[in-house]
Residue frames relative to the residue before (quaternion, step in Angstrom):
aa qw qx qy qz dx dy dz
M 1.0000 0.0000 0.0000 0.0000 0.00 0.00 0.00
S 0.6698 0.4938 -0.2906 0.4724 3.55 0.95 -0.91
R 0.6104 0.5533 -0.3521 0.4442 3.56 1.13 -0.64
E 0.6445 0.5153 -0.3152 0.4688 3.61 1.05 -0.83
V 0.6380 0.5237 -0.3236 0.4626 3.59 1.01 -0.82
A 0.6512 0.5124 -0.3115 0.4650 3.56 0.99 -0.87
L 0.6499 0.5119 -0.3222 0.4603 3.57 1.00 -0.78
R 0.6480 0.5131 -0.3180 0.4644 3.57 1.02 -0.84
E 0.6557 0.5026 -0.3162 0.4664 3.58 0.98 -0.84
G 0.6494 0.5111 -0.3169 0.4654 3.56 1.03 -0.80
F 0.6372 0.5161 -0.3212 0.4738 3.57 1.07 -0.75
A 0.6468 0.5159 -0.3181 0.4629 3.58 1.01 -0.85
I 0.6538 0.5084 -0.3191 0.4607 3.58 0.97 -0.85
S 0.6632 0.4989 -0.3106 0.4635 3.57 0.94 -0.88
K 0.6296 0.5302 -0.3341 0.4591 3.58 1.08 -0.69
K 0.6472 0.5068 -0.3079 0.4790 3.57 1.01 -0.84
T 0.6387 0.5261 -0.3231 0.4593 3.56 1.04 -0.80
K 0.6483 0.5164 -0.3149 0.4626 3.56 0.99 -0.84
L 0.6541 0.5033 -0.3151 0.4686 3.56 0.99 -0.84
A 0.6425 0.5175 -0.3209 0.4651 3.57 1.03 -0.81
M 0.6598 0.4978 -0.3034 0.4742 3.57 0.96 -0.86
L 0.6240 0.5315 -0.3360 0.4639 3.58 1.07 -0.74
G 0.6495 0.5158 -0.3129 0.4627 3.58 0.98 -0.86
I 0.6528 0.5015 -0.3093 0.4760 3.57 0.98 -0.86
G 0.6522 0.5234 -0.3137 0.4499 3.57 1.00 -0.82
L 0.6605 0.4996 -0.3076 0.4685 3.58 1.05 -0.72
V 0.7000 0.4649 -0.2631 0.4739 3.57 1.04 -0.79
M 0.5898 0.6483 -0.3608 0.3189 3.58 1.03 -0.79
P 0.6507 0.5104 -0.3651 0.4276 3.70 0.78 -0.74
S 0.6816 0.4651 -0.2991 0.4792 3.60 0.90 -0.87
F 0.6391 0.5231 -0.3347 0.4538 3.59 1.03 -0.73
L 0.6576 0.4996 -0.3107 0.4705 3.60 0.96 -0.85
T 0.6229 0.5268 -0.3360 0.4708 3.58 1.06 -0.75
L 0.6554 0.5011 -0.2992 0.4794 3.57 0.97 -0.89
L 0.6515 0.5264 -0.3135 0.4474 3.57 0.99 -0.84
V 0.7239 0.4481 -0.2510 0.4606 3.58 0.85 -0.97
L 0.7821 0.3783 -0.1823 0.4604 3.58 0.85 -0.97
V 0.7808 0.2985 -0.1632 0.5240 3.62 1.13 -0.46
I 0.7558 0.4232 -0.2491 0.4332 3.57 0.45 -1.21
Y 0.6923 0.4792 -0.2907 0.4545 3.59 0.81 -0.97
P 0.6750 0.4705 -0.3292 0.4633 3.68 0.82 -0.80
V 0.6419 0.5154 -0.3344 0.4587 3.60 0.99 -0.77
A 0.6626 0.4974 -0.3061 0.4689 3.58 0.93 -0.89
L 0.6496 0.5119 -0.3134 0.4667 3.59 1.00 -0.81
A 0.6551 0.5076 -0.3134 0.4636 3.59 0.97 -0.84
I 0.6391 0.5181 -0.3284 0.4640 3.59 0.98 -0.81
M 0.6615 0.5057 -0.3079 0.4603 3.58 0.93 -0.89
E 0.7014 0.4665 -0.2786 0.4614 3.61 0.87 -0.93
S 0.6151 0.5650 -0.3575 0.4178 3.59 1.11 -0.55
F 0.7088 0.4172 -0.2484 0.5117 3.58 1.23 -0.44
Q 0.6098 0.5334 -0.3585 0.4637 3.59 1.23 0.39
N 0.3332 -0.7174 0.5714 0.2186 3.56 -1.10 0.70
E 0.7641 -0.3660 0.2500 0.4687 3.59 -1.23 -0.22
E 0.6882 0.4419 -0.2781 0.5037 3.60 1.20 -0.46
D 0.4902 -0.6840 0.4020 0.3609 3.61 1.33 0.26
A 0.4713 0.6394 -0.4619 0.3946 3.57 1.13 0.58
F 0.6137 -0.5572 0.4055 0.3853 3.55 -1.21 0.54
S 0.1817 0.7756 -0.5816 0.1647 3.55 -0.86 1.01
L 0.3460 -0.7236 0.5635 0.1980 3.54 -1.28 0.55
E 0.3822 0.7725 -0.4551 0.2236 3.58 1.25 0.12
N 0.5979 0.5606 -0.3731 0.4348 3.61 1.11 -0.53
Y 0.6843 0.4486 -0.2819 0.5011 3.58 0.97 -0.82
Q 0.5962 0.5427 -0.3626 0.4674 3.57 1.10 -0.59
Y 0.6395 0.5341 -0.3202 0.4510 3.56 1.06 -0.77
I 0.7342 0.4386 -0.2712 0.4418 3.62 0.70 -1.01
F 0.7260 0.4079 -0.2576 0.4901 3.61 1.15 -0.41
T 0.7169 0.3880 -0.2635 0.5158 3.60 1.25 0.09
E 0.5862 0.5748 -0.3746 0.4308 3.60 1.15 -0.49
P 0.4573 -0.7204 0.4399 0.2799 3.65 -0.55 1.07
L 0.6513 0.5216 -0.3292 0.4420 3.60 0.95 -0.82
I 0.6585 0.4945 -0.3117 0.4740 3.60 0.97 -0.81
L 0.6273 0.5244 -0.3353 0.4681 3.59 1.02 -0.74
Q 0.6356 0.5058 -0.3226 0.4860 3.58 1.07 -0.72
N 0.6298 0.5275 -0.3295 0.4652 3.59 1.06 -0.74
I 0.6429 0.5141 -0.3206 0.4686 3.58 0.98 -0.82
Q 0.6599 0.5023 -0.3029 0.4695 3.57 0.92 -0.92
H 0.6554 0.5123 -0.3048 0.4638 3.58 0.93 -0.91
T 0.6524 0.5214 -0.3118 0.4531 3.58 0.96 -0.87
L 0.6821 0.4832 -0.2940 0.4634 3.58 0.87 -0.92
I 0.6446 0.5155 -0.3272 0.4601 3.60 1.00 -0.79
V 0.6726 0.4897 -0.2973 0.4684 3.59 0.85 -0.96
T 0.6582 0.5117 -0.3106 0.4565 3.58 0.94 -0.88
F 0.6697 0.5046 -0.3025 0.4531 3.59 0.89 -0.94
I 0.6882 0.4697 -0.2901 0.4708 3.60 0.82 -0.98
S 0.6461 0.5198 -0.3245 0.4550 3.60 0.96 -0.82
C 0.6471 0.5151 -0.3177 0.4636 3.59 0.98 -0.83
V 0.6695 0.5006 -0.3026 0.4578 3.59 0.89 -0.93
L 0.6807 0.4878 -0.2912 0.4624 3.59 0.86 -0.97
T 0.6832 0.4909 -0.2923 0.4547 3.57 0.85 -0.96
L 0.6825 0.4853 -0.2950 0.4600 3.57 0.87 -0.94
G 0.6676 0.5070 -0.3086 0.4494 3.59 0.93 -0.86
M 0.6989 0.4581 -0.2768 0.4743 3.58 0.83 -0.96
S 0.6544 0.5092 -0.3164 0.4608 3.59 0.99 -0.79
Y 0.6483 0.5191 -0.3232 0.4537 3.59 1.00 -0.78
I 0.6428 0.5032 -0.3179 0.4822 3.59 0.97 -0.83
L 0.6636 0.5005 -0.2992 0.4686 3.59 0.95 -0.90
A 0.6554 0.5166 -0.3133 0.4532 3.59 0.97 -0.84
I 0.6392 0.5112 -0.3265 0.4727 3.60 0.99 -0.80
Y 0.6584 0.5124 -0.3102 0.4559 3.57 0.92 -0.89
L 0.7049 0.4631 -0.2747 0.4617 3.59 0.85 -0.93
T 0.6694 0.5104 -0.3063 0.4445 3.59 1.09 -0.63
F 0.8147 0.2949 -0.1207 0.4845 3.56 0.82 -0.99
S 0.6394 0.4887 -0.3401 0.4865 3.60 1.24 0.12
N 0.2014 -0.7805 0.5840 0.0958 3.55 -1.06 0.84
S 0.3544 0.7585 -0.4821 0.2583 3.57 1.22 0.38
F 0.6545 -0.5164 0.3905 0.3905 3.53 -1.31 0.34
V 0.6381 0.5357 -0.3216 0.4499 3.58 1.04 -0.82
S 0.6606 0.5078 -0.3136 0.4555 3.60 0.92 -0.88
K 0.6343 0.5255 -0.3366 0.4564 3.60 1.04 -0.69
I 0.6425 0.5050 -0.3228 0.4775 3.59 1.05 -0.75
I 0.6652 0.4973 -0.3052 0.4659 3.58 0.88 -0.95
N 0.6296 0.5603 -0.3294 0.4256 3.56 1.03 -0.80
K 0.6988 0.4430 -0.2617 0.4969 3.58 1.17 -0.52
L 0.7533 0.4198 -0.2012 0.4646 3.58 1.17 -0.48
Y 0.5710 0.6602 -0.3923 0.2902 3.63 1.06 -0.59
F 0.6972 0.4779 -0.2823 0.4537 3.62 1.11 -0.54
I 0.3690 0.7554 -0.4777 0.2550 3.62 1.25 0.08
P 0.6227 0.5519 -0.3690 0.4142 3.69 0.89 -0.71
L 0.5667 0.6034 -0.3910 0.4024 3.60 1.16 -0.45
F 0.7390 0.4143 -0.2152 0.4858 3.58 1.12 -0.64
I 0.5813 0.5392 -0.3891 0.4690 3.59 1.26 0.19
P 0.4744 -0.6775 0.4711 0.3068 3.65 -0.69 0.97
G 0.5946 -0.6368 0.3714 0.3209 3.52 -0.97 0.94
V 0.6617 0.5140 -0.3153 0.4455 3.58 0.90 -0.89
I 0.6401 0.5156 -0.3256 0.4673 3.60 1.01 -0.81
S 0.6445 0.5191 -0.3216 0.4602 3.58 0.96 -0.84
I 0.6699 0.5069 -0.3050 0.4487 3.57 0.93 -0.90
Y 0.6826 0.4724 -0.3001 0.4700 3.60 0.88 -0.85
G 0.6144 0.5198 -0.3455 0.4826 3.57 1.12 -0.58
F 0.6302 0.5290 -0.3155 0.4727 3.56 1.06 -0.79
I 0.6520 0.5107 -0.3144 0.4639 3.58 0.97 -0.85
N 0.6725 0.4923 -0.3006 0.4636 3.60 0.90 -0.87
F 0.6661 0.5108 -0.2982 0.4543 3.54 1.11 -0.65
Y 0.8279 0.2677 -0.0958 0.4836 3.59 0.85 -0.96
R 0.4507 0.6829 -0.4824 0.3128 3.63 1.12 0.11
D 0.7458 -0.4489 0.2580 0.4191 3.58 -1.29 0.30
N 0.7798 0.2196 -0.1337 0.5708 3.58 1.10 -0.66
G 0.3552 0.7604 -0.4679 0.2769 3.57 1.18 0.65
W 0.7865 -0.3473 0.2302 0.4559 3.52 -1.34 -0.17
V 0.6620 0.4980 -0.3171 0.4617 3.59 0.91 -0.86
A 0.6487 0.5201 -0.3180 0.4556 3.60 0.96 -0.87
R 0.6470 0.5144 -0.3297 0.4562 3.61 1.02 -0.67
M 0.6769 0.4930 -0.2950 0.4602 3.57 1.11 -0.67
I 0.7922 0.2967 -0.1567 0.5098 3.60 0.90 -0.87
G 0.5746 -0.5798 0.3853 0.4304 3.57 1.27 -0.21
E 0.5150 -0.6785 0.4289 0.3009 3.56 -0.83 0.97
N 0.6447 0.5291 -0.3321 0.4406 3.60 1.06 -0.65
N 0.6947 0.4517 -0.2640 0.4937 3.58 1.21 -0.52
M 0.5401 0.6459 -0.3909 0.3719 3.59 1.27 -0.14
P 0.3254 -0.7458 0.5407 0.2134 3.63 -0.64 1.02
S 0.5679 -0.5928 0.4470 0.3553 3.55 -1.22 0.45
I 0.0062 0.8127 -0.5795 0.0600 3.58 -0.49 1.24
I 0.7156 0.3828 -0.2436 0.5310 3.59 0.83 -0.97
Y 0.8087 0.1320 -0.1837 0.5430 3.56 -1.04 0.96
D 0.6236 0.4495 -0.3544 0.5324 3.50 1.05 0.93
M 0.6343 -0.5568 0.3727 0.3856 3.55 -1.19 0.50
K 0.5831 0.5886 -0.3801 0.4112 3.60 1.08 -0.61
G 0.6630 0.4992 -0.3082 0.4649 3.57 0.95 -0.82
L 0.6441 0.5181 -0.3232 0.4607 3.57 0.99 -0.80
L 0.6402 0.5132 -0.3248 0.4704 3.59 0.99 -0.78
M 0.6562 0.5192 -0.3145 0.4483 3.59 0.95 -0.85
I 0.7017 0.4475 -0.2850 0.4756 3.60 0.87 -0.86
N 0.5919 0.5495 -0.3688 0.4601 3.62 1.11 -0.54
V 0.6493 0.4992 -0.3091 0.4834 3.56 0.98 -0.84
W 0.6334 0.5416 -0.3261 0.4463 3.59 0.97 -0.87
F 0.6977 0.4835 -0.2792 0.4488 3.58 0.86 -0.94
N 0.8018 0.3885 -0.1593 0.4253 3.59 0.84 -0.97
I 0.5175 0.6578 -0.4269 0.3425 3.62 1.15 -0.33
P 0.6624 0.5187 -0.3561 0.4065 3.69 0.75 -0.82
F 0.6989 0.4583 -0.2863 0.4685 3.61 0.77 -0.99
T 0.6546 0.5125 -0.3151 0.4578 3.59 0.95 -0.87
T 0.6509 0.5151 -0.3090 0.4642 3.58 0.96 -0.86
M 0.6376 0.5409 -0.3235 0.4430 3.56 1.01 -0.83
L 0.6589 0.4959 -0.3053 0.4761 3.60 0.99 -0.84
L 0.6878 0.4864 -0.2880 0.4553 3.58 0.91 -0.90
I 0.6130 0.5383 -0.3517 0.4591 3.59 1.06 -0.67
S 0.6389 0.5229 -0.3317 0.4566 3.58 0.98 -0.80
A 0.6543 0.4996 -0.3127 0.4738 3.60 1.05 -0.73
L 0.6788 0.4869 -0.2947 0.4640 3.58 0.93 -0.85
Q 0.6550 0.5063 -0.3190 0.4614 3.59 1.03 -0.70
A 0.6204 0.5455 -0.3407 0.4487 3.59 1.22 -0.40
I 0.5222 0.6108 -0.4277 0.4139 3.61 1.23 -0.20
P 0.4749 -0.6881 0.4570 0.3034 3.62 -0.70 1.00
H 0.4825 -0.6820 0.4704 0.2843 3.55 -0.85 0.99
S 0.5963 0.5816 -0.3593 0.4209 3.59 1.13 -0.62
V 0.6119 0.5495 -0.3522 0.4468 3.59 1.09 -0.68
I 0.6645 0.4979 -0.2999 0.4698 3.59 0.91 -0.90
E 0.6876 0.4865 -0.2906 0.4540 3.57 0.87 -0.94
S 0.6352 0.5255 -0.3333 0.4575 3.60 1.03 -0.75
A 0.6521 0.5062 -0.3161 0.4675 3.56 0.98 -0.82
K 0.6420 0.5134 -0.3252 0.4675 3.59 1.01 -0.76
D 0.6529 0.5146 -0.3110 0.4607 3.60 1.00 -0.85
A 0.6715 0.4896 -0.2929 0.4729 3.57 1.15 -0.64
G 0.5905 -0.6199 0.3435 0.3861 3.57 1.30 0.05
A 0.3720 0.7382 -0.4925 0.2723 3.60 1.19 0.33
S 0.4116 -0.6970 0.5339 0.2445 3.55 -0.96 0.91
K 0.6796 -0.4830 0.3479 0.4287 3.58 -1.27 0.20
V 0.6373 0.5272 -0.3309 0.4543 3.58 1.05 -0.75
R 0.6779 0.4669 -0.2871 0.4899 3.60 0.90 -0.92
L 0.6121 0.5484 -0.3484 0.4508 3.57 1.05 -0.69
F 0.6699 0.4843 -0.2944 0.4797 3.56 0.99 -0.81
I 0.7034 0.4876 -0.2803 0.4346 3.59 0.79 -1.02
H 0.7902 0.3633 -0.1712 0.4629 3.59 0.84 -0.95
F 0.7955 0.2884 -0.1530 0.5105 3.61 1.10 -0.44
I 0.7468 0.4234 -0.2546 0.4452 3.58 0.54 -1.14
F 0.7076 0.4623 -0.2804 0.4550 3.60 0.74 -0.98
P 0.6812 0.4800 -0.3282 0.4447 3.69 0.77 -0.84
L 0.7113 0.4539 -0.2610 0.4690 3.58 1.07 -0.67
S 0.7510 0.3657 -0.2179 0.5047 3.61 1.23 -0.07
Y 0.5009 0.6922 -0.4316 0.2893 3.61 1.18 -0.18
K 0.5552 0.5933 -0.4050 0.4191 3.62 1.16 -0.45
T 0.6665 0.4745 -0.2983 0.4917 3.57 0.96 -0.83
M 0.5904 0.5524 -0.3669 0.4600 3.59 1.10 -0.61
L 0.6450 0.5138 -0.3199 0.4666 3.59 1.00 -0.78
V 0.6264 0.5270 -0.3305 0.4698 3.58 1.05 -0.76
T 0.6880 0.4770 -0.2859 0.4663 3.57 0.84 -0.97
L 0.6278 0.5301 -0.3390 0.4581 3.59 1.04 -0.71
T 0.6274 0.5289 -0.3298 0.4667 3.58 1.06 -0.75
F 0.6684 0.4888 -0.2979 0.4750 3.59 0.90 -0.91
L 0.6384 0.5342 -0.3263 0.4479 3.57 0.97 -0.85
F 0.6757 0.5024 -0.3032 0.4461 3.57 0.80 -0.99
M 0.6936 0.4812 -0.2849 0.4541 3.58 0.82 -0.96
G 0.6827 0.4851 -0.2962 0.4592 3.58 1.03 -0.69
L 0.7101 0.4771 -0.2604 0.4475 3.56 1.01 -0.81
I 0.6763 0.5348 -0.3252 0.3883 3.57 0.86 -0.88
G 0.7633 0.3240 -0.2006 0.5217 3.59 1.11 -0.51
S 0.3399 0.7687 -0.4875 0.2365 3.59 1.23 0.26
F 0.1998 -0.8069 0.5506 0.0766 3.55 -1.12 0.70
T 0.7007 0.5193 -0.3085 0.3799 3.60 0.64 -1.12
A 0.7109 0.4495 -0.2675 0.4702 3.59 0.74 -1.04
P 0.6762 0.4656 -0.3248 0.4694 3.67 0.81 -0.77
F 0.6416 0.5380 -0.3329 0.4336 3.60 1.01 -0.74
L 0.7592 0.3946 -0.2026 0.4762 3.58 0.97 -0.85
I 0.7888 0.3425 -0.1556 0.4861 3.60 1.05 -0.67
D 0.6798 0.5210 -0.3125 0.4108 3.60 0.93 -0.83
R 0.6410 -0.5214 0.4066 0.3897 3.55 -1.32 0.28
N 0.6258 -0.5544 0.3968 0.3789 3.57 -1.28 0.25
A 0.7921 -0.0481 0.0495 0.6064 3.58 1.07 -0.68
P 0.5084 -0.2730 -0.8095 0.1079 1.51 -1.65 1.88
Q 0.3776 -0.7352 0.5310 0.1868 3.55 -1.28 0.48
M 0.5588 -0.5313 0.5007 0.3934 3.49 -1.35 0.21
L 0.6141 -0.5964 0.3704 0.3606 3.58 -1.09 0.68
G 0.6011 0.5662 -0.3678 0.4276 3.60 1.08 -0.60
V 0.6688 0.4719 -0.2883 0.4970 3.58 1.01 -0.83
S 0.6434 0.5256 -0.3203 0.4552 3.58 0.97 -0.85
M 0.6478 0.5164 -0.3134 0.4641 3.56 0.98 -0.83
Q 0.6550 0.5094 -0.3156 0.4603 3.60 0.95 -0.84
Q 0.6685 0.4964 -0.3085 0.4598 3.58 0.95 -0.80
H 0.6415 0.5090 -0.3320 0.4683 3.59 0.98 -0.75
F 0.6845 0.4890 -0.2867 0.4585 3.58 1.07 -0.73
S 0.8222 0.2945 -0.1309 0.4692 3.60 0.65 -1.11
V 0.7165 0.4264 -0.2597 0.4873 3.60 1.05 -0.66
Y 0.7884 0.3039 -0.1561 0.5116 3.57 0.79 -1.03
N 0.3166 -0.7773 0.4812 0.2530 3.59 1.32 -0.24
E 0.4081 0.6771 -0.4915 0.3653 3.57 1.05 0.85
I 0.1502 -0.8405 0.5162 0.0677 3.54 0.27 1.32
G 0.6513 0.5290 -0.3209 0.4393 3.58 0.95 -0.82
Q 0.6764 0.4835 -0.2950 0.4708 3.58 0.93 -0.85
S 0.6503 0.4938 -0.3219 0.4793 3.59 0.98 -0.77
S 0.6330 0.5170 -0.3320 0.4710 3.60 1.05 -0.69
A 0.6321 0.5211 -0.3325 0.4673 3.59 1.02 -0.74
L 0.6353 0.5112 -0.3229 0.4804 3.59 1.04 -0.74
A 0.6428 0.5195 -0.3197 0.4634 3.58 1.01 -0.81
V 0.6514 0.5019 -0.3137 0.4747 3.59 0.97 -0.84
F 0.6341 0.5329 -0.3308 0.4523 3.58 0.99 -0.80
M 0.6637 0.4816 -0.3049 0.4843 3.61 0.95 -0.84
F 0.6248 0.5341 -0.3334 0.4617 3.57 1.05 -0.74
L 0.6459 0.5110 -0.3188 0.4691 3.60 1.01 -0.76
L 0.6258 0.5289 -0.3370 0.4638 3.59 1.00 -0.77
C 0.6734 0.4773 -0.2923 0.4830 3.58 0.92 -0.88
S 0.6290 0.5373 -0.3334 0.4523 3.58 1.05 -0.72
I 0.6262 0.5338 -0.3340 0.4598 3.58 1.03 -0.76
V 0.6644 0.4865 -0.2998 0.4816 3.57 0.92 -0.90
G 0.6523 0.5099 -0.3093 0.4678 3.58 0.98 -0.82
Y 0.6386 0.5254 -0.3225 0.4606 3.58 1.04 -0.79
I 0.6386 0.5173 -0.3250 0.4680 3.60 0.99 -0.84
Y 0.6496 0.5173 -0.3105 0.4626 3.57 0.99 -0.85
I 0.6739 0.4889 -0.2979 0.4670 3.60 0.88 -0.91
Q 0.6433 0.5222 -0.3230 0.4574 3.59 0.96 -0.85
N 0.6517 0.5085 -0.3179 0.4644 3.58 0.95 -0.81
N 0.6488 0.5123 -0.3145 0.4665 3.58 1.01 -0.81
M 0.6465 0.5179 -0.3204 0.4596 3.59 1.01 -0.79
K 0.6380 0.5198 -0.3242 0.4666 3.59 1.02 -0.79
E 0.6635 0.4995 -0.3006 0.4690 3.55 0.97 -0.88
S 0.6344 0.5292 -0.3312 0.4559 3.60 1.06 -0.73
K 0.6398 0.5181 -0.3181 0.4702 3.57 1.06 -0.80
K 0.6373 0.5191 -0.3309 0.4635 3.59 1.01 -0.78
D 0.6602 0.5103 -0.3078 0.4571 3.58 0.99 -0.84
M 0.6304 0.5451 -0.3254 0.4468 3.57 1.11 -0.70
F 0.7620 0.3370 -0.1849 0.5211 3.58 0.99 -0.82
């Protein structure tokens, strides 16, 4: 009898071991991908940012990025462009998402099928098309006259426009999913009670969708602050976005330590935004629990 019990216990242990090994095997590919593509580069950048030209420990790279006037201008320019792009994209996407969700017009149905097309156009092609359209002697300048054409290419206005173009489809898609999750009975009950469109938005639509707005804002910030292709091709030469500045310090000036310090600084900015998002989610989870 004891032999059968021992065999059953051994079988149970081996089964648990197999399940544990299966779980590790399922997690390992994603963990290795994260290790190779994220953890190792971040750790390497942090290590190189604290090294001088003799590979000795030093803070001179961080002293450089926080005291060099041009880098400070780049940081300011990056934060301004990122903030304005986030506000414009989120505002326009939210208005578009509300219209597409609660409107049954023929126009809304057409837009609902076409708004995500920019997601399938390669970024470089979109940027070069944008340049040909809005440059000083482009299509718009030919229609309105070159003297009447405002400066868009190689200016912050052009960068803001292309940032909005790139990010509206994905942002709108996330916001539409949040708005469609609002129970239709809630909207209809509020309308039956005499709620105006403004009160309906303030008391029902916005509170039930702002969590998704926070998610989209987090994605927008992280994607915009380290962007390279659009700022490199459209933005002015100085000041620059940090992604372009980091690339130039690395490949043009061969300043690996300074470029690593810039990378760590951008990583810290994204970490702060991510921390705020996680903290807000934890607070909301605690409220739901109680």
